[in-house]
N, C-alpha and C positions, 0 to 999 in steps of 0.2 A: 316493594321492591325485589329486581332481582338479587341474588347472592353471586356475585363477581369471582372465578373461580380462577386463577393463573396456572397454566401446565406448562412444565418446560422439559426438554431430556438435555444432560450435559455429559462432558467425556465422549467416550471410546460408544457407539453404535453399540446395542448386541439384541437378540432374538429376544421377543417377550414388552417389549418398551411398548410397542402400541395396543400389545393385548393388556399391558400394565392400564396404557392411557380410557381406553372401552373403557374394563372394568370401572376406573372412576367416574365416567360419565355417566356410563346407564346406571350406576347405583345412586349415582346423586341425583338424575333424573327421578328415579323409582322412590328414593326416600324422603325428597324433599320439593320434587315436583316441575316436571318440566318445564313449566312458564313459570316458575322461582328460581331458577335455575341457568347461568351464560356461562359456560366454557371460555375462558382464552387461551389462543393458542399461545404461546411465547414460543417465536420461530429462534433457532440455532444456538439455544440454550440462554446462557448467561450475557451471549455475548450481545445477543435481542433485547434481553431485560435491560441493559446498558444503553442500549440503542431504539427501545420503542422499537421493538418489531414485533407486533402483537395482531391477532386477528379474531376476533368472536367469530365464535363455530358456529357449528348448525348440529341438532342431533344426527345427521344423517351424515356427518363426516368424520361417524363414530362406528359405521357400520360399513362390515366386509375387512377389518383390521387386523381382528382375531388372528388370523395366520399370518399374517402380511410381518418379515423381516425388518429390519431398521428401526426410524422414526419418521411417522408424517409431518413430527415439526420442526427436522433438524438439528442437527447438534453440533456444537464447535469445542475444541478443546479452550476453559479461560485458565491457567492456572493459580489458584487459590493465592500464591505468594505474591504473585503479582494483582490481585485484587485491591490494596490501600495502595499501591506505589502510580503517582500519577508521572505517565512517560511523555515522550517529546510530543506527543498529539494533546496535550491538557487538559486530558479526558480524568475527569474525579468519578472513577466506577463505581464506589459506593452509593455517593449522592445520584450518580442517573439512575440508577437503579429503585433505589428511594421515589426517585422523580417517577419513572415509570410504574410503579405500583402506584401512585395517588395519581398519574393521568389513567389509566386505565380501569382508576376506583375501584380497584382489587380489593377482594375481603379476606383472601386469602390465594397463597402459592406453593403450589405443588411443584416441587423438586425430585424429576427421578436422576439418579446419578450413582457414583462410585464413592470413593473417597473424599477425593479435593471437591466435589457436589457438594458433599455434606459439612464442609468444614465451609463453605460459602454457606450454606444453609443458616448453619449456626453465625455466622457471623451478619445475615441479611433480621437474621431472628433477632439478636443484639439490639440491631439498630430499629428498633420496633415493630419489623412484618410478621404475619402471622404464617408462617412456614413448616411444611410436613414434607418431612423427606421420605423416596422410597428406594430401596436401598438393588440398586441397579447394577453388575460387572459379571463378566466370566471369571471375573480371578477370585469368586466368593470370599475375598478377603476383608469386610465390610464387618467392623468389630459389632457382637451383639446380637446377632442374629445368627441363626445356624446354615442360612442358603439364602440368595439374592437370586432372584432373576436372570437368568441366561445362561447360569453357569449348568446347568443339566444337559442343555442343547449345546452345549459349547464340550463338556465330557463327553457327548455323543458323539461329535463329529470327528474329536479328537483319537477318539476308539477308535473309529472306522477307518482314518488314517494308519493307526495303527496295527491292525488287523489285515488293512493293504500291505502290511511292508511285511508282513511275516511269509506272502507265499513267494515273493521276489527275494528275498532272502534266502529263503529256502534255496530257492530256482538255482539263487546263483553262489549259496556259500557265502555270502556275506554278512557285513555287521553293518547294519540298518540305524540310523540313529533319526529321533524325530523331533524338532525342537517344538514345543510346546508353549503359549503365551503363558505369563507369567512372572514379573518381572521383581514383583517384591516378595510375591506367594506361592508354594506349589501345590496348592489346594486344585487346580485342573490336572496339573502333571501326573503328581498321584494316583487321581481318580485315575485317569485313563490307562494309566502306566499299569496299575492293577487290573480294571476290567479289558486291557486290549496286551495282560499278558507278557510284559515285557521283562527284559531280563535284570536291566542297568535302571534306576530310578535317579534321576537328578533335580534334584530341590535346593533354591537357596537357601534355606531352615540350616539345610546340611553338608555346608563346604565339605568336596568331593579331595581323594584322594587318588589321582589318577594311578598312582600303582596299583591303588584297589580295585579301582575300574578295571584297569588291565588282567589283576589277579582274575577276576571272576570271571573276564572273557575265557581266559586260558584254561579254567576250570573247567570251563561249558567244553570248550573245543577238548579239551582230553577227555571229556567224558564221554566222547561223540560227537556233542551238539554241531552239527557244518555248520550252525549261522547263530547271531545274536542280533536281540531289538532293545534299543536304548534310547528311555525317552526321558529329556533333558529340559527341563525352564530355560526361559531365554536369559534366566536373573540369575539361574545357578552359577556358582564360581568356585575354582579352586583352594588350599586348606592354607598355601601364601596369598593368593587376594582377598582374603579375611582379615589376614591382618593391614590391609591399607582400607585407609578412608575410603565413602562411596565415590571421591572427588579424583583422588588420587590412580582407584581402580580403571575410572574410567578414562583417564587420560594414560595409565598404560595399555589400555586394548587400543585406544586412538592412535596410538603410537605405532601399535605391531599390527595397523590394521583391522581390528575386529570390534565387532558391536556383540557378540555375544561368542560365548563360549565354544560352542558346541562345535565350530569348525576346526577350531583346535584341538578338540578332544578326537574329533574323527583321526585326524593327524598323528598322535601322540599314539592312539590305537593302535594304526595300521602300522607304527613305526615300530611298537612293540611287538606285533602279534602278527605282523606279515599278513591280515587277512584284509582284502577291499574294504575299505568302512567308508560307506555312502552317508550323506546327510537330508532328508526331509523335511523342507519349510513349510505345514499348510497357512500357517500368519493368520491372514485375513478372514478367510474362510471360515473359521472359528467363531469369528462374531457374525457372521450372516445367514442367508437366507430362515426359512418358516420355524417357527419356537417349535420344541415339544409339546408331548402332549401335557405332560408333567411342568412346564416351565409357563402354559399357557392357561392351568388351572391355580399355578401359584402365583401369577402375576393377577388374574382376578382376584383371589382371595387380598391378596396386597390393596389393588385396587380398591376394593371395595370396602376394606376396614379405613384405608385411606379417607373414604366417603363419610365411616360412618365416625370418625376423629374430625372430619369439618362440622357436618351436626351438631356434633357433640360443640364445636368452639374450641377441641383441646389442641392449641397452637403449639410449635415450639418441640417438636418430636417426629420419631422416623419409624416407619412399619418396620416390624422383623415377625420372625418364626421362631421361638424359643422350644426347644422341648413338646416339637410337633403344633403347636399352637400359634396364632397370630396377634399381634399383640404389639405394642411401641415401647422407646426409649427416648429418654431426652436427647434431644441434640447434644445436651453439652454433655452428656454421659459419652457419645460414642465419637463425635467427629473428632478428625483427627489420629486415632485409634485405629492400629492393622487387626485384621487378627491373622495369627503366623499357625502355619502348620505345626505339631508339638511333633520336635524331635521324637520322645518317647510315648507317644499318644497310641491311640487305635489303630490308626490306619498304617502309619508306618509300621509298627509292630506287625500286626497281619503280613504285612508285604516282604518283611524280613524272616518270619515263620514259615515262609513259601519259597524261600530263600533267595530272593529278589534282594542282589546288592545297590545301598548307596552312596557307595567309596567313602563310606569313614570306617 
């Protein structure tokens, strides 16, 4: 009897999802025998698992997708906090996911996603399903792994955006602020900021003092530098907002007509320095397009290791890279935990020793 392996992609898309799917499938065919494996594609993430949107896939479905961005399986955000809540539709989501698993006669389920995906993966593992997680996010904030696939590609794209801002900022003697994705963690912003030569980097882990930011800009101007580049994580907040709870901070911004702090920062800097200050938001461009060579290799390694876990029937785990080696963690050890940038860590210290301001 064929081993039936379900695969779904959940949460935001990112480069490397298809490369990972391909790695899992090709390695399973090679290690277990093509005639002994049936890959079952679950469409649109956990929504598809809830609603039994599944299709048996052919080996040919995994050809030509190594370089393809997005996900051939589709994805939808299905918040973890709502998974155990029965809403107006009277759907018991956990029950439905168990039933889909049984109806599809799955031997195991692979879930490709970020923190929310991994929390639901643990929930399903606790329900008795054989689950293996794969760490996907451009934010690189999954606990227990040095890196996630999609991150390096997003760093490359964000760095390119910052690079391009340098020439126009210099030409017009402006301050240009690049808002970079990263609501809870600043890995993407701090790496792209360093790689792109940003003068100021603002991340959620280090609440900023706007006076310190304008001080850094003024210092540059007085030293003869005619422009400045600021990299801001979308989740950055100032020292006053740091005193508020998350919901209070969100309400304060909503009342002010703000989603992120970036435009406010631009207005404050322009008012304090008199220098024309503009904002650029690459947004979802950071998620799109073909994965970098690094991410293609990483995704493939992760996929092959997941196939090894399937072969060995080691479930309830998520693949990870630790100290440059591919390994796995127990879902129960990492689900619900976020990996934050250490304000005292090497990457922040490196930037500060270059003269980069974090507004602290």
